[in-house]
Every structure is written in C-alpha cells, then in structure tokens.
N, C-alpha and C positions, 0 to 999 in steps of 0.2 A: 591118407592119414591126416593131412592138413585139414581136409573138410570135416573129418570126424572131430578133431580137436576144436575147430571153430564152432561146430554145432554144440559140443559140450559146453564151451565157454558161453555161448549164447543162451543156452538153457539155464545155466547158473545165473547169468545176469538177469534173465527174466524172473527167476525165483526171488532173487535179492530185491529187484526193483518193486515187485508187487507186494513184498512183505510190509511195506509202509502204508498200504491202502486198507481201509476198513470195510468199504462197501463197493459193489459194482451195481449198475442199474439193472432193473429187471428187463428181460426180453419179452415177457408176456405178463398179463395181469394176474396170472396164477403162480408165478415162480419168481425167485430172485436168487442171486448167486453172490458169494463172497469172493474177495480177491484171490483166495487160495485156489479157486478153480482156474484162474488165469495161468498158473504154472503147470496145469495138466496138459495133455496132448492137444495141439492146435489142430482144428479141423482142416482138411485139405480138399480143395475142389476137384482134385484129380486132373482129368483131361478137359475140364471145363474152361470157360472163357470169362473175361471180365464182365460179360453180360449176364452171368448167372451167379453173381456173388450172393452168398446166403445172408439173411438178415443178421445184424449184430446180435450176438448172444453171450457176451461176456468175455470173448477173446479179442485182443487188440488187433489181430491180423489173421488172415487166412492165406494159404498158398494157392497160386494160380498155375494151371497146366503142369501139375506135378512139380512145381518149383522151377520149371525150365523156362528161361527168358526167350523172347522172340527175335533176338538179333539174327540177321542174315549174314552169310559169309561175306557179302560185299560191305556190310556195315562194320565188321570187326577189324580193328586196326591197332597198331602199337603207337601210332602218332597221336599225341595228346591234343585234345581240342575240347571246347565246350560250346553248347548252343542253347539259346533260350528263346522260346516262341514269343511272338508279339502278343500283347494283351488283346483279348477279343473286344467286341463292341460293348460288353458289360464291364470291361476293366478287369476281366479274370485272366489268370495265368493259364498258359497252355503247357505242353510238355517241355521238359528240359533234358538235355542229353549231353554226355561227355565221355571221352576216353580219359580216364583219370590215372595219372602217374605222379611221381614225386615232383615233377616239373610244374604241375598245376597247384600243388598244395601250398597253403600260405606260409610265409616266412615272417609275417608281422602279426601283431595282436589284432583281434577282431575290432572293427570300428562300430559306431552307432548305426542302427537301422531304424531309429524311431521316426525318421522323416517319411517313411513309407507307410501308407494306410492301404492294405490290400482290400480287395472287394469283400464286402460283408464285415468289415472291421467295426464292430460295436462292442467295445471292451466292457467287461463287467467283473466284479470281484465277488467271491464266495468263500466262506470259511471252510467248506468241504473240498476245495481245490488246493492241491499242493502249491504253495507259493502265493495263493490268494487270487491271482488273476486267471480268468477262464482261457483267454487266448494268448498265443504266441504269434509273433511274425515268423512263420515257419518257413525255413529254407526248403525249397524242393531239393536242390543239391546242397548238402550241408557245408557250412563255412570251412570246416576242417578238410574238406575234399578239394574245393576249388578256390577258396579264399574270397568268395563273393560277399560283399557287405550289403549296402542299401540298393540292391538291384531289384527294381519293382517287378521284373519279369521272373524273379526267382523266389518271391515271397508270397505266401498265401495265408489266409486266416485259418490257423490250425489250433486245436485245443491243446492244453497242457498234456493231456493224456496221449494224444496222437504224437506229439513231439518227443516227449520224454520216455514214454513207456512203449513206444512203437518204433518210429523211424530211427531214433537215435541209436538204438541197440544195433541195428543193421549198418548204419553209417560207421559206427565205431569198429565193427568187424571189418568193413572194407578198408578203412583208414589204417588199422593195425596190419592188415595183410599187405598193403602197399608198402608201408614203412619197413616191414620185415623182409619182403622179397624183392623190392624195387621193380616189381612187375606192374602191368597196367590192367585196369578194370573198365570194361564197358559198363555204362551206368545210365539208366533212363528212368525219369520220374514223371508220372502223368497224374495230375489232379483230375478227379472225375466229379462232375456236377449233375444233379437231377434237374432237367429242364433249364430254366433261367435262374436257378438258385445262385446267389452270390457267394455262398459258402460251400466248399467242396464236400461231398458226401464221404470221400476218402481219397487215398493216394495209392497208386500202384508204383512199385519200385522193381526194376529188373536189373540184374547185375551178372557179369560174366568175366572171370579172370582170363586174360588173353594168352599170355605166354604158356601157361600150363593147361590151356583148353578147358577151363572151368573146374579143374581139380581143387583149386584153393577157394574160389568164390563162384557160386552159381545159385541164384535164387530169383523167384518171381513171386512177389508178395503184395497183397492188398491190405492197407491199413485203414481202419475205421476212424473217421474224424468225429469222435464222440467224446463226451466227458461224463464219467459216472456221476449220477444224481442230478444232472443238469439237463433241462430240455432246451434245445436250440431250434430256433426258427431259421432253417437253412436258406430261406428265400431272402432274408434281410440281415441275419447275423445277430438279431436280438435273442435274449435268453432269459430263463428263470429257473428256479428250483423245480425239479420234477416232483410230481405227486407220487405217493406210494403205488407201485405197480404200473406206472405210466410207461408206455413204450416210447423210447427216445431216439429211435432210428431216424435217419434222414428222410424227409418227406418231400414230394414234388410241390412245386408252386401251384396256386389255384389255376393259373393259365394252362397248366398241363393236365387238369382233371379230365378224365375220360368222358366224352359225350359223343353222340352220333355226329353232331356238327363238327366237333374238333377232329374226330377220326376221319371224316370225309375230307376235311381240309388237309390233314396230314397226308392222306393217300394221294390227293391231287398234287401236293407239292412233291411227293416222292416220285410220282409218275412223270412230272415235269422235269425233275432233275435227271431222270434216266434218259430223256429224249434230247436234252440240251447237249451241244457239242463243246468239248473242252480239250485243252492240251494235257496229255499224260506222258509219263515216262515209264516204259515197260522194262522190267528186268527179265530177259529171256532165260536166265539161269534159274532164278527163284520162282518165276511165274507170279511175281507181285507187280502191281502198278502203283505209281506215286504221282503226287502233284509235282510240277517242275521245281517248286521252291523247297521241297522236302530235302533234308540233309542226306538222306539215303540216295536220292536222285543225283545230287551234286557230287557225291563220293563214289558213284557207281563206275565200274570199269567200262571202258568204251566198248569192249567186245560183248558185254552183256546188255548194253543200253539200246533201246529202240524208242524213238520219239513217235508219238501217236496223237492224231487229232480226230476226235469223234465222240460218240456218246459213251457214257459210263457203262450202259448195258452192253454196248458193243464190245467193250474190253472184257466184261464178265463172260460174254458168250465165247470169247476166244480162250477161256480157261484160266484167266488171270484172277488173282485175289487182291483186294485192296490192302495197302500198307496199313499196319496197325497204328502208326504214329501220325501220319498226316491225314489219314482217313479220307482219301480222295472220292 
C-alpha cells in the first residue's frame, strides 16, 4: 500500500511539474512533443541494463531492470554511511552511495556551493529555461538526504530539467519516506558519461528501503541530462539554442568516433586488460568480484570473502560477474 501511495504521489507531482513547460525538444527531425506527453506512461527498459538505454524521446527518465536495484545482500545494511568516489583524471564525479536514515539528514540550512565548478561547467542563460540558467550544480545525493554542501565529489554539471523535473521528484519521495517511517534506504547514484565527455549523459539512481525489504521504496531509474530546446556539447559543456527538429541527445566526443584504427586499438587494450594480473575480492555467495577499494568489498562478510590475484578473464572463467559499481 505504501508503494502504491508513493507511486500515485509521484505521478501527481510529475503532472504538476510538467504543466509549467510549453515545449519539449524533438527526438527526430520529423516529430516533436509537448510537455503534456511527459505525464503519460514512462517507457520501461524491462530486464535490460544500463548499456541499452533508449535515446531520449521526451520523457525525463526510464526504468532500468524492471525498476529493481542491484544491491546485493552483503551491501544492504541499517548502519548509516555515505561514500563518494574520487574524481577521475578528467575531474569527473564517480558514483556516490549511502545508507540513508534520519541520522544522516541535515539539521541546518543548506550552505553555498558556488565555490565548486564541476567538470563541463560552462554556464549559460536562456529565456526558455525555467529560472534562466541552463545548469545547476547538481547533487548526486541530494542535500536533503545527507546534508552535503560544497562536496566536489557529489556535484555534477546537470541541467535544470535533470535536477528539477527528474531527480528531485525521487529524492523527495525518499526523504518523505524516511521522515515518516524512520527506516533506512540504500541509495546509489551513478553519473554516466559518453567517452571522455565532461558532462554526464545522464544519471542512474537506485534505491531500496531496508527494514520493509523494498515495500516502501524500490526503484532503479535513469535520468536524461538534457534541456528542452537547448543543444549541449557534452564534450565541453558549451551550449546553444537548438534549431527546429534538431536531435539534442548526448553525443560521443570526436576521439570516440568509430574507425578501423580506433577499433583495433580498443580491441588491443581490451585484450591487454584481460591478461594483466590484479588483486580482486570475490564474493562466494553472490558470485560477483570487486576491486579491493570497492565499498562492497570492505563491507563484505568474512565468510563470503575470497581474495584473489590473477587475470580478469580468469575470474570470469570461474563464473564470477563484475561488480556494477566499481566495474573491476
């Protein structure tokens, strides 16, 4: 019943939030859609993975894996914590994860985050954007959930559309649930980039309420980092008004264009990675393997843990699957 009420509330919030938008960008040169289509049924990828996200077509998000998150039994806990990945060599955020309870939620007003310039931060203003400015310093884990302010590991360059009409609706649902039940929610947010782009193509959020085993909160959703009527260069963060009928979905950088030379190089790198030896942590219960620094590895119970040194292919041949977070 709680999940049903939460779903109804979310649908109502979606309908109300989209009522203020006049236009959405076209997904092809021959069609366009108005914001009223946003409140219609949202497409579901079903049992698909993050690798087969459909192109943006006017909906702010799609469900992944029938909405079922990928938390393992070893990861699920009622002990509150928060984790933020180190920035990569391009200054981009990695995934952020937390077990959120009232003990992590803020008790003070939000502070300034203007000192942080996330990767791809090239701010611009447009009359067609609500509030005027294209970008928000978008929290991966919202301030209302863990009270993080100017944490550069938790802020990405996100559009107003991504922040206000996508992620915020689900963050509010989680925050309301925790306040009403005093339960805990496993929460993981992963920004996804095309190649070496500085601006994320979108964000995946997974959530699972612990004490009631997902009865109150359970979702796995991908949000598109787009802005109606605006063309964004995801490689740099620069933007401009889109022309009529222009496709505005995230594009790979020129360095990632397909060519026989690039493909050959990629295959050689992949082959090399499979033959190099590394340290891994195996979970003999879930049959997943992790990098030693992965939070799932450090939290793993001793009876399920097996340390292994060898090639990645060797682990795969043993029947193990790579962790979806650390991607060893």
